[in-house]
C-alpha positions in Angstrom: 116.6 103.7 51.6 117.1 107.3 52.4 113.4 108.0 52.5 112.9 105.0 55.0 115.6 106.3 57.3 114.1 109.8 57.3 110.7 108.4 58.2 112.2 106.3 61.0 114.2 109.3 62.4 111.0 111.2 62.5 109.0 108.5 64.3 111.8 108.1 66.7 111.7 111.8 67.5 108.1 111.8 67.9 108.3 108.9 70.4 111.2 110.5 72.3 109.1 113.7 72.5 106.1 111.8 73.8 108.3 110.2 76.3 109.3 113.5 77.7 105.8 115.0 77.7 103.9 112.1 79.5 106.0 112.1 82.7 105.8 115.9 83.0 102.1 115.8 82.6 101.8 113.0 85.3 103.7 115.4 87.8 101.4 118.3 86.9 98.4 115.9 87.4 99.7 114.9 90.9 100.6 118.2 92.1 97.9 120.4 90.5 100.3 123.0 89.4 103.2 123.1 86.9 106.4 122.9 89.0 109.5 124.7 87.6 111.4 121.4 87.2 108.7 120.2 84.7 108.7 123.3 82.4 112.0 122.3 80.5 111.2 118.6 79.9 107.7 119.5 78.8 108.8 122.2 76.4 111.6 120.1 75.0 109.1 117.3 74.6 106.7 119.3 72.5 109.5 120.7 70.3 110.9 117.3 69.7 107.5 115.8 68.9 106.6 118.4 66.5 109.9 118.2 64.7 109.7 114.4 64.6 106.2 114.7 63.0 107.5 117.2 60.5 110.6 115.0 59.5 108.3 111.9 59.2 105.8 113.7 57.1 108.6 115.1 54.9 109.8 111.7 54.3 106.4 110.4 53.4 105.4 113.2 51.1 108.9 113.7 49.4 108.6 112.7 45.7 111.2 110.9 43.7 112.3 112.7 40.7 112.3 110.4 37.5 
């Protein structure tokens, strides 16, 4: 059960990170440059997505000790 919760938290973090990255990239696409208001959500999204992937992979790869 603990392993499944770890995987779900990791996937949730990945999705939240993606939810921060994509709108920031849309603003960059529309304006052609990266405005200052976009830097923080973009950076936080990348960090959150990478941490989420790491947590999810840790939950998948963790072995049970007999």
